[in-house]
C-alpha beads as a LAMMPS data file, in Angstrom:
LAMMPS data file: protein, C-alpha beads

323 atoms
322 bonds

1 atom types
1 bond types

-500.0 500.0 xlo xhi
-500.0 500.0 ylo yhi
-500.0 500.0 zlo zhi

Masses

1 110.0

Atoms # bond

1 1 1 57.479 -4.264 -86.956
2 1 1 59.987 -1.409 -87.425
3 1 1 62.884 -3.692 -86.490
4 1 1 61.794 -6.400 -88.939
5 1 1 61.257 -3.898 -91.766
6 1 1 64.649 -2.319 -91.087
7 1 1 66.364 -5.699 -91.259
8 1 1 64.633 -6.588 -94.510
9 1 1 65.669 -3.211 -95.951
10 1 1 69.303 -3.851 -95.029
11 1 1 69.169 -7.380 -96.481
12 1 1 67.585 -6.254 -99.757
13 1 1 69.946 -3.308 -100.245
14 1 1 73.015 -5.400 -99.423
15 1 1 71.989 -8.189 -101.822
16 1 1 71.122 -5.670 -104.548
17 1 1 74.525 -3.975 -104.244
18 1 1 76.368 -7.292 -104.321
19 1 1 74.431 -8.602 -107.316
20 1 1 74.931 -5.306 -109.159
21 1 1 78.681 -5.415 -108.546
22 1 1 78.745 -9.036 -109.717
23 1 1 76.877 -8.222 -112.942
24 1 1 79.282 -5.393 -113.741
25 1 1 82.286 -7.648 -113.126
26 1 1 80.835 -10.527 -115.152
27 1 1 80.068 -8.141 -118.017
28 1 1 83.775 -7.310 -118.023
29 1 1 84.710 -10.980 -118.256
30 1 1 84.858 -12.169 -114.632
31 1 1 83.824 -15.724 -113.789
32 1 1 80.310 -15.555 -112.210
33 1 1 80.979 -18.619 -110.062
34 1 1 83.598 -16.701 -108.103
35 1 1 80.862 -14.313 -106.947
36 1 1 78.532 -17.167 -106.086
37 1 1 81.247 -18.845 -104.029
38 1 1 82.301 -15.565 -102.398
39 1 1 78.817 -14.590 -101.186
40 1 1 78.960 -16.596 -97.908
41 1 1 82.492 -15.308 -97.272
42 1 1 81.371 -11.699 -97.735
43 1 1 78.472 -12.272 -95.334
44 1 1 80.739 -13.821 -92.704
45 1 1 83.272 -11.017 -93.129
46 1 1 80.664 -8.330 -92.516
47 1 1 79.157 -10.224 -89.593
48 1 1 82.589 -10.922 -88.145
49 1 1 83.591 -7.268 -88.428
50 1 1 80.495 -6.144 -86.520
51 1 1 81.054 -8.785 -83.850
52 1 1 84.724 -7.788 -83.548
53 1 1 83.719 -4.141 -83.036
54 1 1 81.430 -5.062 -80.122
55 1 1 84.087 -7.236 -78.504
56 1 1 86.830 -4.666 -79.001
57 1 1 84.824 -1.946 -77.291
58 1 1 83.797 -4.346 -74.519
59 1 1 87.450 -5.289 -73.982
60 1 1 88.630 -1.669 -73.823
61 1 1 86.090 -0.855 -71.097
62 1 1 86.056 -4.300 -69.481
63 1 1 85.700 -4.992 -65.789
64 1 1 88.862 -6.383 -64.148
65 1 1 88.466 -10.158 -64.411
66 1 1 89.421 -12.549 -61.639
67 1 1 92.061 -15.061 -62.666
68 1 1 89.629 -17.976 -62.487
69 1 1 87.340 -16.559 -65.213
70 1 1 90.038 -15.703 -67.733
71 1 1 89.973 -17.839 -70.872
72 1 1 92.605 -19.003 -73.336
73 1 1 92.907 -18.734 -77.105
74 1 1 90.677 -21.674 -78.037
75 1 1 87.916 -20.538 -75.658
76 1 1 88.232 -16.984 -77.016
77 1 1 87.794 -18.212 -80.578
78 1 1 84.782 -20.264 -79.507
79 1 1 83.385 -17.215 -77.664
80 1 1 83.712 -15.123 -80.834
81 1 1 82.203 -17.782 -83.115
82 1 1 79.245 -18.486 -80.822
83 1 1 78.474 -14.764 -80.545
84 1 1 78.686 -14.292 -84.299
85 1 1 76.435 -17.323 -84.855
86 1 1 73.953 -16.019 -82.259
87 1 1 73.774 -12.625 -83.984
88 1 1 73.104 -14.319 -87.331
89 1 1 70.328 -16.473 -85.873
90 1 1 68.789 -13.618 -83.925
91 1 1 68.737 -11.365 -87.003
92 1 1 66.994 -14.061 -89.022
93 1 1 64.383 -14.650 -86.337
94 1 1 63.755 -10.923 -85.900
95 1 1 63.217 -10.466 -89.630
96 1 1 60.770 -13.385 -89.704
97 1 1 59.205 -12.946 -86.256
98 1 1 55.697 -12.560 -87.694
99 1 1 55.982 -16.121 -88.994
100 1 1 57.246 -17.627 -85.729
101 1 1 54.859 -19.454 -83.365
102 1 1 52.284 -17.089 -81.889
103 1 1 51.449 -16.739 -78.213
104 1 1 49.437 -19.661 -76.828
105 1 1 45.631 -19.364 -76.815
106 1 1 43.817 -18.405 -73.586
107 1 1 43.898 -21.365 -71.208
108 1 1 44.157 -21.781 -67.421
109 1 1 47.742 -21.735 -66.138
110 1 1 49.403 -21.297 -62.751
111 1 1 52.762 -19.830 -63.788
112 1 1 52.812 -18.074 -67.172
113 1 1 56.142 -16.745 -68.436
114 1 1 56.734 -13.562 -70.408
115 1 1 59.912 -12.982 -72.449
116 1 1 61.050 -9.387 -73.008
117 1 1 63.659 -8.634 -75.664
118 1 1 66.509 -6.132 -75.658
119 1 1 67.189 -2.791 -77.313
120 1 1 66.577 -2.395 -81.074
121 1 1 65.174 -5.936 -81.262
122 1 1 61.766 -7.630 -81.334
123 1 1 60.320 -10.849 -79.915
124 1 1 62.104 -12.878 -82.592
125 1 1 65.386 -12.452 -80.711
126 1 1 63.926 -14.577 -77.880
127 1 1 62.832 -17.439 -80.133
128 1 1 65.678 -19.764 -79.141
129 1 1 65.059 -19.266 -75.435
130 1 1 61.334 -19.732 -75.878
131 1 1 61.820 -22.997 -77.766
132 1 1 64.244 -24.232 -75.092
133 1 1 61.784 -23.487 -72.287
134 1 1 58.882 -25.171 -74.066
135 1 1 61.099 -28.207 -74.689
136 1 1 61.673 -28.319 -70.916
137 1 1 57.909 -28.448 -70.325
138 1 1 57.677 -24.845 -69.154
139 1 1 54.461 -23.251 -70.364
140 1 1 52.678 -21.144 -71.304
141 1 1 55.413 -18.870 -72.646
142 1 1 54.540 -15.469 -74.102
143 1 1 56.628 -12.824 -75.856
144 1 1 56.362 -9.059 -76.095
145 1 1 57.491 -6.807 -78.938
146 1 1 57.536 -3.229 -77.686
147 1 1 58.352 0.010 -79.459
148 1 1 59.072 2.282 -81.151
149 1 1 62.694 1.089 -80.975
150 1 1 64.166 4.430 -79.871
151 1 1 61.388 5.336 -77.422
152 1 1 61.571 5.589 -73.657
153 1 1 61.964 2.622 -71.323
154 1 1 59.110 4.089 -69.287
155 1 1 56.891 3.852 -72.365
156 1 1 57.982 0.249 -72.894
157 1 1 57.153 -0.510 -69.249
158 1 1 53.613 0.759 -69.852
159 1 1 53.297 -1.603 -72.825
160 1 1 54.590 -4.393 -70.617
161 1 1 51.831 -3.591 -68.111
162 1 1 49.165 -4.051 -70.800
163 1 1 50.697 -7.361 -71.834
164 1 1 50.866 -8.634 -68.255
165 1 1 47.212 -7.794 -67.640
166 1 1 46.264 -9.603 -70.856
167 1 1 48.225 -12.712 -69.856
168 1 1 46.725 -12.813 -66.377
169 1 1 43.242 -12.430 -67.847
170 1 1 43.879 -15.161 -70.414
171 1 1 45.338 -17.663 -67.940
172 1 1 43.581 -16.828 -64.681
173 1 1 46.996 -16.745 -62.980
174 1 1 47.764 -14.327 -60.180
175 1 1 51.301 -13.549 -61.261
176 1 1 53.595 -13.804 -64.256
177 1 1 57.325 -14.537 -64.354
178 1 1 59.350 -12.173 -66.544
179 1 1 62.576 -13.071 -68.337
180 1 1 64.280 -10.044 -69.871
181 1 1 67.356 -9.982 -72.082
182 1 1 69.592 -6.911 -72.061
183 1 1 67.407 -3.780 -71.885
184 1 1 64.395 -6.064 -71.419
185 1 1 65.529 -6.533 -67.829
186 1 1 65.408 -2.773 -67.273
187 1 1 61.946 -2.619 -68.849
188 1 1 60.820 -5.247 -66.322
189 1 1 62.361 -3.353 -63.406
190 1 1 60.788 -0.106 -64.613
191 1 1 57.426 -1.907 -64.616
192 1 1 57.917 -2.853 -60.962
193 1 1 58.424 0.848 -60.150
194 1 1 55.571 2.224 -62.235
195 1 1 52.906 -0.473 -61.904
196 1 1 51.800 -3.287 -59.608
197 1 1 54.706 -5.533 -58.549
198 1 1 52.203 -7.972 -56.984
199 1 1 51.441 -9.187 -60.525
200 1 1 55.012 -10.434 -60.973
201 1 1 56.439 -13.537 -59.288
202 1 1 60.053 -13.160 -60.372
203 1 1 62.243 -11.260 -62.812
204 1 1 65.168 -13.014 -64.478
205 1 1 67.507 -10.617 -66.262
206 1 1 70.022 -11.919 -68.794
207 1 1 72.944 -9.701 -69.766
208 1 1 71.133 -6.630 -68.471
209 1 1 73.238 -3.458 -68.039
210 1 1 71.795 -2.489 -64.660
211 1 1 74.388 0.281 -64.410
212 1 1 74.613 1.110 -68.107
213 1 1 76.973 0.237 -70.953
214 1 1 79.398 2.339 -72.994
215 1 1 77.994 0.709 -76.146
216 1 1 74.874 2.859 -75.723
217 1 1 76.926 5.884 -76.821
218 1 1 77.093 4.424 -80.346
219 1 1 73.374 4.996 -81.045
220 1 1 70.835 7.804 -80.682
221 1 1 67.441 7.514 -78.993
222 1 1 65.758 8.053 -75.651
223 1 1 66.201 4.474 -74.444
224 1 1 69.873 4.481 -75.481
225 1 1 70.356 7.592 -73.375
226 1 1 68.821 5.699 -70.471
227 1 1 71.339 2.887 -71.023
228 1 1 74.428 5.088 -70.772
229 1 1 76.514 4.814 -67.600
230 1 1 75.900 7.335 -64.815
231 1 1 72.710 8.794 -66.311
232 1 1 69.965 10.186 -64.060
233 1 1 67.323 7.671 -65.148
234 1 1 69.420 4.649 -64.180
235 1 1 70.464 6.307 -60.937
236 1 1 66.801 6.723 -59.990
237 1 1 65.927 3.155 -61.018
238 1 1 68.735 1.817 -58.840
239 1 1 67.922 4.003 -55.858
240 1 1 66.709 1.975 -52.883
241 1 1 65.526 -1.595 -53.283
242 1 1 66.227 -3.463 -56.510
243 1 1 62.703 -4.852 -56.774
244 1 1 59.741 -3.078 -55.146
245 1 1 57.183 -5.366 -53.575
246 1 1 59.748 -7.985 -52.642
247 1 1 59.818 -9.490 -56.129
248 1 1 62.683 -11.932 -56.544
249 1 1 65.235 -10.765 -59.131
250 1 1 67.845 -13.102 -60.609
251 1 1 70.588 -11.521 -62.712
252 1 1 72.547 -13.734 -65.105
253 1 1 75.540 -11.893 -66.519
254 1 1 78.808 -12.749 -68.258
255 1 1 82.380 -11.650 -67.610
256 1 1 82.806 -11.773 -71.401
257 1 1 79.649 -9.908 -72.422
258 1 1 80.358 -8.262 -75.769
259 1 1 77.785 -5.458 -75.521
260 1 1 77.710 -4.622 -71.814
261 1 1 80.799 -2.801 -70.610
262 1 1 81.862 -2.656 -67.962
263 1 1 80.599 -6.225 -67.568
264 1 1 79.950 -5.941 -63.829
265 1 1 77.126 -3.614 -64.789
266 1 1 75.157 -6.859 -64.851
267 1 1 75.547 -7.232 -61.101
268 1 1 72.637 -5.788 -59.110
269 1 1 72.467 -5.173 -55.384
270 1 1 69.578 -7.060 -53.798
271 1 1 69.368 -9.595 -56.630
272 1 1 70.539 -13.180 -56.891
273 1 1 73.590 -12.602 -59.089
274 1 1 74.932 -15.475 -61.195
275 1 1 78.165 -14.670 -63.015
276 1 1 79.060 -16.697 -66.124
277 1 1 82.127 -16.663 -68.340
278 1 1 82.986 -17.387 -71.938
279 1 1 79.593 -16.237 -73.271
280 1 1 78.911 -13.149 -75.397
281 1 1 75.915 -10.848 -75.149
282 1 1 73.635 -12.310 -77.819
283 1 1 74.881 -15.825 -77.155
284 1 1 73.448 -15.558 -73.635
285 1 1 69.993 -16.253 -75.079
286 1 1 71.301 -19.105 -77.228
287 1 1 73.347 -20.933 -74.614
288 1 1 72.347 -24.306 -73.093
289 1 1 73.728 -23.411 -69.656
290 1 1 71.673 -20.224 -69.577
291 1 1 68.622 -22.184 -70.732
292 1 1 69.100 -24.577 -67.820
293 1 1 69.515 -21.790 -65.251
294 1 1 66.428 -19.918 -66.470
295 1 1 64.393 -23.132 -66.553
296 1 1 65.498 -23.957 -63.012
297 1 1 64.243 -20.604 -61.749
298 1 1 60.948 -20.845 -63.638
299 1 1 60.289 -24.357 -62.340
300 1 1 60.871 -23.076 -58.815
301 1 1 58.266 -20.377 -59.489
302 1 1 55.813 -22.922 -60.888
303 1 1 56.138 -25.129 -57.808
304 1 1 55.186 -22.253 -55.501
305 1 1 52.518 -20.647 -57.706
306 1 1 48.924 -20.462 -56.401
307 1 1 46.725 -23.221 -57.814
308 1 1 43.398 -21.336 -57.903
309 1 1 43.458 -20.135 -61.515
310 1 1 40.160 -19.468 -63.223
311 1 1 38.780 -22.399 -65.178
312 1 1 37.790 -20.653 -68.394
313 1 1 39.219 -17.250 -69.273
314 1 1 36.836 -17.044 -72.223
315 1 1 36.007 -13.412 -71.553
316 1 1 39.628 -12.583 -72.133
317 1 1 39.714 -14.256 -75.526
318 1 1 37.902 -11.412 -77.239
319 1 1 39.155 -8.467 -75.206
320 1 1 42.757 -9.562 -74.618
321 1 1 44.263 -10.406 -77.967
322 1 1 47.740 -11.063 -76.622
323 1 1 49.851 -9.185 -79.152

Bonds

1 1 1 2
2 1 2 3
3 1 3 4
4 1 4 5
5 1 5 6
6 1 6 7
7 1 7 8
8 1 8 9
9 1 9 10
10 1 10 11
11 1 11 12
12 1 12 13
13 1 13 14
14 1 14 15
15 1 15 16
16 1 16 17
17 1 17 18
18 1 18 19
19 1 19 20
20 1 20 21
21 1 21 22
22 1 22 23
23 1 23 24
24 1 24 25
25 1 25 26
26 1 26 27
27 1 27 28
28 1 28 29
29 1 29 30
30 1 30 31
31 1 31 32
32 1 32 33
33 1 33 34
34 1 34 35
35 1 35 36
36 1 36 37
37 1 37 38
38 1 38 39
39 1 39 40
40 1 40 41
41 1 41 42
42 1 42 43
43 1 43 44
44 1 44 45
45 1 45 46
46 1 46 47
47 1 47 48
48 1 48 49
49 1 49 50
50 1 50 51
51 1 51 52
52 1 52 53
53 1 53 54
54 1 54 55
55 1 55 56
56 1 56 57
57 1 57 58
58 1 58 59
59 1 59 60
60 1 60 61
61 1 61 62
62 1 62 63
63 1 63 64
64 1 64 65
65 1 65 66
66 1 66 67
67 1 67 68
68 1 68 69
69 1 69 70
70 1 70 71
71 1 71 72
72 1 72 73
73 1 73 74
74 1 74 75
75 1 75 76
76 1 76 77
77 1 77 78
78 1 78 79
79 1 79 80
80 1 80 81
81 1 81 82
82 1 82 83
83 1 83 84
84 1 84 85
85 1 85 86
86 1 86 87
87 1 87 88
88 1 88 89
89 1 89 90
90 1 90 91
91 1 91 92
92 1 92 93
93 1 93 94
94 1 94 95
95 1 95 96
96 1 96 97
97 1 97 98
98 1 98 99
99 1 99 100
100 1 100 101
101 1 101 102
102 1 102 103
103 1 103 104
104 1 104 105
105 1 105 106
106 1 106 107
107 1 107 108
108 1 108 109
109 1 109 110
110 1 110 111
111 1 111 112
112 1 112 113
113 1 113 114
114 1 114 115
115 1 115 116
116 1 116 117
117 1 117 118
118 1 118 119
119 1 119 120
120 1 120 121
121 1 121 122
122 1 122 123
123 1 123 124
124 1 124 125
125 1 125 126
126 1 126 127
127 1 127 128
128 1 128 129
129 1 129 130
130 1 130 131
131 1 131 132
132 1 132 133
133 1 133 134
134 1 134 135
135 1 135 136
136 1 136 137
137 1 137 138
138 1 138 139
139 1 139 140
140 1 140 141
141 1 141 142
142 1 142 143
143 1 143 144
144 1 144 145
145 1 145 146
146 1 146 147
147 1 147 148
148 1 148 149
149 1 149 150
150 1 150 151
151 1 151 152
152 1 152 153
153 1 153 154
154 1 154 155
155 1 155 156
156 1 156 157
157 1 157 158
158 1 158 159
159 1 159 160
160 1 160 161
161 1 161 162
162 1 162 163
163 1 163 164
164 1 164 165
165 1 165 166
166 1 166 167
167 1 167 168
168 1 168 169
169 1 169 170
170 1 170 171
171 1 171 172
172 1 172 173
173 1 173 174
174 1 174 175
175 1 175 176
176 1 176 177
177 1 177 178
178 1 178 179
179 1 179 180
180 1 180 181
181 1 181 182
182 1 182 183
183 1 183 184
184 1 184 185
185 1 185 186
186 1 186 187
187 1 187 188
188 1 188 189
189 1 189 190
190 1 190 191
191 1 191 192
192 1 192 193
193 1 193 194
194 1 194 195
195 1 195 196
196 1 196 197
197 1 197 198
198 1 198 199
199 1 199 200
200 1 200 201
201 1 201 202
202 1 202 203
203 1 203 204
204 1 204 205
205 1 205 206
206 1 206 207
207 1 207 208
208 1 208 209
209 1 209 210
210 1 210 211
211 1 211 212
212 1 212 213
213 1 213 214
214 1 214 215
215 1 215 216
216 1 216 217
217 1 217 218
218 1 218 219
219 1 219 220
220 1 220 221
221 1 221 222
222 1 222 223
223 1 223 224
224 1 224 225
225 1 225 226
226 1 226 227
227 1 227 228
228 1 228 229
229 1 229 230
230 1 230 231
231 1 231 232
232 1 232 233
233 1 233 234
234 1 234 235
235 1 235 236
236 1 236 237
237 1 237 238
238 1 238 239
239 1 239 240
240 1 240 241
241 1 241 242
242 1 242 243
243 1 243 244
244 1 244 245
245 1 245 246
246 1 246 247
247 1 247 248
248 1 248 249
249 1 249 250
250 1 250 251
251 1 251 252
252 1 252 253
253 1 253 254
254 1 254 255
255 1 255 256
256 1 256 257
257 1 257 258
258 1 258 259
259 1 259 260
260 1 260 261
261 1 261 262
262 1 262 263
263 1 263 264
264 1 264 265
265 1 265 266
266 1 266 267
267 1 267 268
268 1 268 269
269 1 269 270
270 1 270 271
271 1 271 272
272 1 272 273
273 1 273 274
274 1 274 275
275 1 275 276
276 1 276 277
277 1 277 278
278 1 278 279
279 1 279 280
280 1 280 281
281 1 281 282
282 1 282 283
283 1 283 284
284 1 284 285
285 1 285 286
286 1 286 287
287 1 287 288
288 1 288 289
289 1 289 290
290 1 290 291
291 1 291 292
292 1 292 293
293 1 293 294
294 1 294 295
295 1 295 296
296 1 296 297
297 1 297 298
298 1 298 299
299 1 299 300
300 1 300 301
301 1 301 302
302 1 302 303
303 1 303 304
304 1 304 305
305 1 305 306
306 1 306 307
307 1 307 308
308 1 308 309
309 1 309 310
310 1 310 311
311 1 311 312
312 1 312 313
313 1 313 314
314 1 314 315
315 1 315 316
316 1 316 317
317 1 317 318
318 1 318 319
319 1 319 320
320 1 320 321
321 1 321 322
322 1 322 323
């Protein structure tokens, strides 16, 4: 809720300032249609500037890239545009996430899926991925909005535990598959350390900074401190096995991630690492190739999931309102 309210506040203030400036200029004789026509350009300029900042910082602290993953000018322009477009779509979905499709009602299922968003976001940022999975006949798919935004990842992992228990009660399944974007992958891994890994079949992380990102220095907050490279919390999370309980972890990461630097922070020992190229950080959850890879993993999970789910999780309907 805090993320959505914050976005609406920014939108309202920005529009109010622009309209006020336009009224003053028109009162002095300016043509009002110039301001109407310029509004989309102003929006794209602001959005492009923010996107450029992320990419610039990611480039300065980039991982050395093998020759085969380097891209040319046209691919770079496409990379930038797709990331900017993904940020615009994600922001819109986060602002309106209360109006997006709710979690499915309690019903028996063998292989439920839970999507976990990244830092300073809410479940709306995963809307595109959720729609893509449902279109590929993967269901039921649930989403979690955790918070407060600047809290601890350990606290978020506890909220994830409550959500997982609610999903298992509502579906009668033994285990849930988790797909986490960015910090959401660390929340999932923290859950495996703090709670019962036997309740999780697999964890797919997308653009997750398993070893931190320099971008985390740009913001305050407990969780941002836990995302900074070489901090004690990450060192402890990465000590020993990547996934307690033998849970399968698949890490999808991009050589051109715009918000994880160095980019090889997405590579995790003990996981199935799949390196991509030409895809920015937010675009990773709006990319057809990523959709296909995630769907492939989730279908593998569904094929091996136990079939003895409960027939009617009615008791969960009242007690487990899957929020």
